[in-house]
MMTF fields as JSON, N, C-alpha, C and O atoms, coordinates in Angstrom:
{
  "mmtfVersion": "1.0.0",
  "mmtfProducer": "UNKNOWN",
  "numBonds": 307,
  "numAtoms": 308,
  "numGroups": 77,
  "numChains": 1,
  "numModels": 1,
  "chainsPerModel": [1],
  "groupsPerChain": [77],
  "chainIdList": ["A"],
  "bondAtomList": [4, 2, 8, 6, 12, 10, 16, 14, 20, 18, 24, 22, 28, 26, 32, 30, 36, 34, 40, 38, 44, 42, 48, 46, 52, 50, 56, 54, 60, 58, 64, 62, 68, 66, 72, 70, 76, 74, 80, 78, 84, 82, 88, 86, 92, 90, 96, 94, 100, 98, 104, 102, 108, 106, 112, 110, 116, 114, 120, 118, 124, 122, 128, 126, 132, 130, 136, 134, 140, 138, 144, 142, 148, 146, 152, 150, 156, 154, 160, 158, 164, 162, 168, 166, 172, 170, 176, 174, 180, 178, 184, 182, 188, 186, 192, 190, 196, 194, 200, 198, 204, 202, 208, 206, 212, 210, 216, 214, 220, 218, 224, 222, 228, 226, 232, 230, 236, 234, 240, 238, 244, 242, 248, 246, 252, 250, 256, 254, 260, 258, 264, 262, 268, 266, 272, 270, 276, 274, 280, 278, 284, 282, 288, 286, 292, 290, 296, 294, 300, 298, 304, 302],
  "bondOrderList": [1, 1, 1, 1, 1, 1, 1, 1, 1, 1, 1, 1, 1, 1, 1, 1, 1, 1, 1, 1, 1, 1, 1, 1, 1, 1, 1, 1, 1, 1, 1, 1, 1, 1, 1, 1, 1, 1, 1, 1, 1, 1, 1, 1, 1, 1, 1, 1, 1, 1, 1, 1, 1, 1, 1, 1, 1, 1, 1, 1, 1, 1, 1, 1, 1, 1, 1, 1, 1, 1, 1, 1, 1, 1, 1, 1],
  "groupList": [{"groupName": "UNK", "atomNameList": ["N", "CA", "C", "O"], "elementList": ["N", "C", "C", "O"], "formalChargeList": [0, 0, 0, 0], "bondAtomList": [1, 0, 2, 1, 3, 2], "bondOrderList": [1, 1, 2], "singleLetterCode": "X", "chemCompType": "L-PEPTIDE LINKING"}],
  "groupTypeList": [0, 0, 0, 0, 0, 0, 0, 0, 0, 0, 0, 0, 0, 0, 0, 0, 0, 0, 0, 0, 0, 0, 0, 0, 0, 0, 0, 0, 0, 0, 0, 0, 0, 0, 0, 0, 0, 0, 0, 0, 0, 0, 0, 0, 0, 0, 0, 0, 0, 0, 0, 0, 0, 0, 0, 0, 0, 0, 0, 0, 0, 0, 0, 0, 0, 0, 0, 0, 0, 0, 0, 0, 0, 0, 0, 0, 0],
  "groupIdList": [1, 2, 3, 4, 5, 6, 7, 8, 9, 10, 11, 12, 13, 14, 15, 16, 17, 18, 19, 20, 21, 22, 23, 24, 25, 26, 27, 28, 29, 30, 31, 32, 33, 34, 35, 36, 37, 38, 39, 40, 41, 42, 43, 44, 45, 46, 47, 48, 49, 50, 51, 52, 53, 54, 55, 56, 57, 58, 59, 60, 61, 62, 63, 64, 65, 66, 67, 68, 69, 70, 71, 72, 73, 74, 75, 76, 77],
  "secStructList": [7, 3, 3, 6, 6, 3, 3, 7, 7, 6, 6, 7, 5, 2, 2, 2, 2, 2, 2, 2, 2, 7, 1, 7, 1, 3, 3, 3, 3, 3, 7, 7, 7, 5, 7, 6, 6, 1, 1, 5, 7, 6, 6, 7, 7, 7, 3, 3, 3, 3, 3, 3, 3, 3, 3, 6, 6, 3, 3, 3, 3, 3, 3, 3, 3, 6, 6, 3, 3, 3, 3, 3, 3, 3, 3, 7, 7],
  "xCoordList": [35.734, 36.515, 36.149, 36.177, 35.781, 35.389, 36.757, 37.47, 37.168, 38.054, 37.435, 36.87, 37.488, 36.67, 35.451, 34.686, 35.018, 33.588, 33.514, 32.428, 34.755, 34.811, 34.821, 35.208, 34.262, 34.385, 35.184, 35.085, 36.111, 36.966, 36.583, 36.48, 36.38, 36.137, 36.837, 37.438, 36.889, 37.639, 37.61, 36.635, 38.69, 38.741, 39.207, 39.448, 39.33, 39.707, 41.226, 41.896, 41.72, 43.374, 44.057, 43.436, 45.179, 46.345, 45.999, 45.886, 45.802, 45.589, 44.343, 44.245, 43.215, 41.881, 41.968, 41.548, 42.56, 42.664, 43.48, 43.162, 44.449, 45.401, 44.561, 44.716, 43.555, 43.054, 41.81, 41.371, 41.35, 40.227, 40.894, 40.484, 41.841, 42.447, 43.859, 44.401, 44.483, 45.821, 46.707, 46.297, 48.103, 48.99, 48.992, 48.562, 49.498, 49.378, 50.587, 51.608, 50.254, 51.414, 52.643, 53.769, 52.316, 53.32, 53.158, 51.978, 53.913, 53.75, 54.889, 56.025, 54.549, 55.581, 55.226, 54.054, 56.348, 55.674, 56.841, 58.059, 56.103, 56.757, 56.702, 55.587, 57.822, 57.948, 57.712, 58.049, 57.144, 57.044, 58.285, 59.354, 58.312, 59.469, 59.936, 59.105, 61.294, 61.765, 62.344, 63.137, 61.981, 62.756, 63.91, 64.157, 64.783, 66.001, 65.946, 66.898, 64.863, 64.645, 64.466, 64.328, 64.476, 64.109, 62.819, 62.574, 61.957, 60.507, 59.702, 60.052, 58.848, 57.905, 57.682, 57.256, 57.903, 57.383, 55.905, 55.167, 55.394, 53.993, 53.339, 53.827, 52.223, 51.511, 52.136, 51.594, 53.343, 53.925, 53.325, 53.207, 52.921, 52.386, 53.201, 54.052, 52.732, 53.19, 52.227, 51.037, 52.617, 51.773, 52.094, 53.282, 51.27, 51.496, 50.823, 49.804, 51.232, 50.444, 50.817, 51.951, 49.53, 49.575, 48.71, 47.814, 49.208, 48.623, 48.287, 49.045, 46.88, 46.496, 45.996, 45.279, 46.468, 46.194, 47.178, 48.295, 47.004, 45.767, 44.721, 44.878, 43.586, 42.352, 41.11, 40.909, 40.396, 39.245, 39.768, 38.997, 41.028, 41.449, 42.007, 42.114, 42.344, 43.143, 43.649, 43.662, 44.139, 44.739, 44.144, 43.733, 44.003, 43.565, 44.605, 45.542, 44.47, 45.49, 44.925, 43.905, 45.526, 45.124, 45.993, 47.169, 45.479, 46.244, 45.824, 44.685, 46.834, 46.68, 47.566, 48.762, 46.839, 47.552, 47.517, 46.418, 48.649, 48.702, 48.062, 47.557, 48.126, 47.574, 45.842, 45.125, 45.455, 43.825, 43.765, 44.405, 42.908, 42.496, 41.867, 40.749, 42.464, 41.787, 41.49, 40.789, 41.996, 41.589, 41.747, 42.677, 40.831, 40.886, 40.613, 39.608, 41.71, 41.469, 41.578, 42.233, 40.763, 40.822, 41.271, 40.673, 42.357, 42.833, 43.31, 44.059, 42.953, 43.307, 44.919, 45.354, 45.66, 46.906, 46.936, 47.991],
  "yCoordList": [1.731, 0.867, 1.599, 2.807, 0.549, 0.807, 0.8, -0.199, 1.917, 2.114, 2.453, 3.54, 1.592, 1.916, 2.35, 1.584, 3.49, 4.093, 4.899, 5.287, 5.178, 6.014, 5.048, 3.88, 5.819, 5.072, 5.936, 7.162, 5.202, 5.921, 5.702, 4.518, 6.486, 6.475, 7.236, 8.216, 6.92, 7.581, 9.108, 9.663, 9.783, 11.27, 11.951, 13.157, 11.107, 11.663, 11.666, 11.015, 12.705, 12.98, 12.214, 11.644, 12.083, 11.034, 11.524, 10.654, 12.767, 13.066, 12.819, 12.69, 12.755, 12.33, 10.943, 10.498, 10.12, 8.707, 8.348, 7.412, 9.137, 8.797, 9.133, 8.539, 10.316, 10.563, 9.618, 9.6, 8.767, 7.827, 6.367, 5.55, 6.247, 4.724, 4.563, 3.465, 5.874, 5.713, 5.341, 5.127, 5.264, 5.194, 3.689, 2.706, 3.655, 2.126, 1.353, 1.804, 0.216, -0.977, -0.931, -1.178, -0.566, -0.542, 0.722, 1.065, 1.427, 2.289, 2.446, 2.164, 2.991, 3.28, 4.437, 4.813, 5.221, 6.39, 6.584, 6.64, 6.669, 6.844, 8.471, 8.985, 9.305, 10.627, 10.926, 10.129, 12.055, 12.612, 12.51, 12.773, 12.235, 12.507, 13.896, 14.766, 14.266, 15.591, 15.97, 15.235, 16.996, 17.372, 18.093, 18.488, 18.295, 19.087, 20.512, 20.994, 21.019, 22.42, 22.343, 23.356, 21.018, 20.809, 20.856, 20.917, 20.828, 20.93, 19.616, 19.197, 19.079, 17.906, 17.927, 18.99, 16.846, 16.999, 17.146, 16.456, 17.695, 17.937, 16.589, 15.785, 16.314, 15.046, 14.114, 13.017, 14.392, 13.357, 13.7, 14.877, 12.624, 12.624, 11.794, 10.921, 12.28, 11.351, 10.206, 10.461, 9.148, 7.719, 7.366, 7.477, 6.938, 6.274, 5.126, 5.124, 3.989, 2.712, 2.377, 2.308, 2.163, 1.903, 0.6, 0.236, -0.035, -1.406, -1.295, -0.816, -1.874, -1.861, -3.475, -4.123, -3.866, -5.202, -6.1, -5.611, -7.395, -8.03, -7.74, -7.44, -7.79, -7.558, -8.328, -8.251, -8.969, -9.656, -10.768, -11.173, -11.187, -12.348, -11.799, -12.527, -10.613, -9.926, -8.745, -8.295, -8.109, -6.875, -5.797, -6.225, -4.438, -3.493, -2.704, -2.227, -2.547, -2.016, -0.61, -0.587, 0.522, 1.9, 2.296, 1.944, 3.2, 3.762, 5.539, 6.004, 6.13, 7.609, 8.279, 8.016, 9.206, 9.938, 11.271, 11.823, 12.004, 13.311, 13.644, 14.735, 12.703, 12.896, 12.482, 12.506, 12.167, 11.686, 10.186, 9.481, 9.843, 8.462, 7.94, 8.376, 6.974, 6.646, 5.221, 4.793, 4.327, 2.994, 2.332, 2.623, 1.403, 0.488, -0.963, -1.302, -1.896, -3.415, -4.042, -3.571, -5.328, -6.207, -7.449, -8.086, -7.813, -9.275, -10.258, -9.908, -11.216, -12.437, -12.937, -13.109, -13.129, -13.819, -15.223, -15.839],
  "zCoordList": [-16.863, -15.746, -14.524, -14.288, -13.765, -12.17, -11.455, -11.552, -10.712, -9.558, -8.332, -8.215, -7.361, -6.124, -6.314, -6.9, -5.938, -6.175, -7.452, -7.882, -8.114, -9.333, -10.523, -10.493, -11.734, -13.149, -13.876, -13.835, -14.655, -15.586, -17.025, -17.345, -17.84, -19.201, -20.087, -19.646, -21.524, -22.456, -22.292, -21.786, -22.726, -22.575, -21.391, -21.349, -20.39, -19.123, -19.271, -20.073, -18.148, -18.302, -17.459, -16.562, -17.556, -16.535, -15.209, -14.344, -14.858, -13.554, -12.825, -11.605, -13.86, -13.31, -13.021, -11.953, -14.024, -13.718, -12.326, -11.593, -12.111, -10.956, -9.566, -8.499, -9.84, -8.671, -8.073, -6.923, -9.344, -9.089, -8.8, -7.976, -9.533, -9.338, -8.748, -8.628, -8.342, -7.905, -9.024, -10.165, -8.6, -9.581, -10.242, -9.639, -11.467, -12.115, -11.541, -11.023, -11.738, -11.335, -12.144, -11.713, -13.459, -14.454, -15.331, -15.392, -15.949, -17.008, -17.838, -17.459, -19.216, -20.094, -20.659, -20.658, -21.28, -22.036, -23.258, -23.088, -24.53, -25.726, -25.898, -25.81, -26.134, -26.34, -27.832, -28.707, -28.074, -29.392, -30.303, -29.752, -31.363, -32.32, -32.332, -32.592, -32.058, -32.136, -33.479, -34.067, -33.899, -35.252, -34.897, -33.758, -36.136, -35.976, -35.222, -34.609, -35.344, -34.771, -33.246, -32.559, -32.718, -31.227, -30.73, -29.525, -31.632, -31.237, -31.811, -32.914, -31.25, -31.768, -33.173, -33.624, -34.081, -35.345, -35.796, -35.092, -36.559, -36.541, -36.745, -37.539, -36.035, -35.894, -35.067, -34.934, -34.399, -33.461, -32.098, -31.756, -31.266, -30.12, -28.838, -29.01, -27.58, -26.58, -26.275, -26.088, -26.226, -25.968, -24.684, -24.379, -23.801, -22.423, -22.531, -23.223, -21.907, -21.582, -20.146, -19.674, -19.48, -17.992, -17.89, -18.652, -16.729, -16.372, -14.847, -14.003, -14.588, -13.435, -13.152, -13.914, -12.079, -11.617, -11.108, -10.937, -10.808, -10.925, -10.157, -8.973, -10.708, -10.072, -10.709, -11.921, -9.991, -10.566, -11.686, -12.556, -11.6, -12.402, -13.685, -14.672, -13.699, -14.92, -14.621, -13.475, -15.712, -15.857, -16.752, -17.83, -16.53, -17.122, -17.792, -17.152, -19.092, -19.928, -20.368, -21.056, -20.01, -20.596, -21.438, -21.354, -22.507, -23.437, -23.404, -23.422, -23.363, -23.255, -24.409, -24.541, -25.264, -26.105, -25.974, -26.013, -25.804, -25.187, -23.836, -23.57, -23.097, -21.626, -21.668, -20.668, -22.835, -22.795, -22.933, -23.714, -22.062, -22.158, -23.346, -23.618, -24.19, -25.574, -25.597, -26.514, -24.586, -24.688, -23.418, -22.664, -23.127, -22.024, -22.437, -23.061, -21.988, -22.411, -21.059, -20.129, -21.027, -19.896, -20.389, -21.257, -19.823, -20.171, -19.104, -18.192, -19.218, -18.346, -18.525, -19.663, -17.503, -17.681, -17.521, -17.668]
}
């Protein structure tokens, strides 16, 4: 995904994406499941969904798992 003069690709961290693209227009966070011991359950992760746009007639949807970019999707509304 192009942001200004930078290019964002899978594996980048949330801070790297913010540095290249700025803050998203929308975002949501799903926290990991916490066990009875107060710690995240094994295999539980933090998932973040970010939205950039509108730009070029559509929106870009980014998905992060544990702070790493795993998906970029472009959709027209």
